N, C-alpha and C positions, 0 to 999 in steps of 0.2 A: 573514438568512436564510443558513437551512442548504446547508454542502456537502458535497461528499463524497470521500472516498478509496477505490480502490479496490489493495486487494490482493490479488495474485494468489498463489495459493494452490496445496496440495494434501496434504490427510493425508500427517502425519510424520513432514509439515517439518520440523527443529525449528529451523531459518533462517529460513522462514517464521514460528512461531511464537513467535520473540523478536524482528522485525522485528513481529509483530502488540501485541506486547506493547509495546515500546516507542514504540509511535507511537499506543497510548490513551491511556501516559502525558500524550504531547508536545500531544495537541488535548482531558483534561480540560478542560474550565468550557470550554468553546469550542465553536459552531451548526456540530462537525463531526463528521459517520458516518464511520468507518470497515466501508467492507463487507468483507467477506471473500470471495474468488471462486475456487472449484476448478474450476480449469481443464482437474484430466482428467474433468470430464463434459461439455466443450466441444470436439470437436477440431479448431479452428482456435486457439483458445487453448492450448488441448494442444502444438502444433507451433512456434507464434508462445513458449512461453513454459519448453517443457520444459529447457530449461539454463540457464534463464537466472532463477529461481524462486527468493525471492521481490520482487514491482513493486513499487510501489508507485505508482498511478498518475493525476490529476485528469485526466477522458473520457481525450483520445487521448496526454496528455502525460507520460510519465513522469519524473516526480521520481525514482524512484532502485531499484539493488538491492539487494545486502550487501556491505555493512553499507551500515545504515542510514543517508544522507546527513544529518544531521539539520539539520547548517546549509540545506541546502537546502528540508526539511520547514516551518522557524524561519523563512523566507522563506516561501514559500509561504501561512505562518500569518498573518505583520506580513500579505503584500496584503487579509488582513480585516477585518483594522482601523481 
């Protein structure tokens, strides 16, 4: 069963791009999709995350901001095994 992690981001965010690359490395070979959501396209998300991006979430559960909490994401991935 495939799972999805959401990366809240916006264009031109270097920190977001860094976290996206790290996440891609961590999920490679696993049944996980990283969905990048541009907060600038949704006023509610922009209000919520304007000063927090990047944010990695599993549904409503925020797993990490910047820098990427690799330990927490690894624990999340371990739950898939």
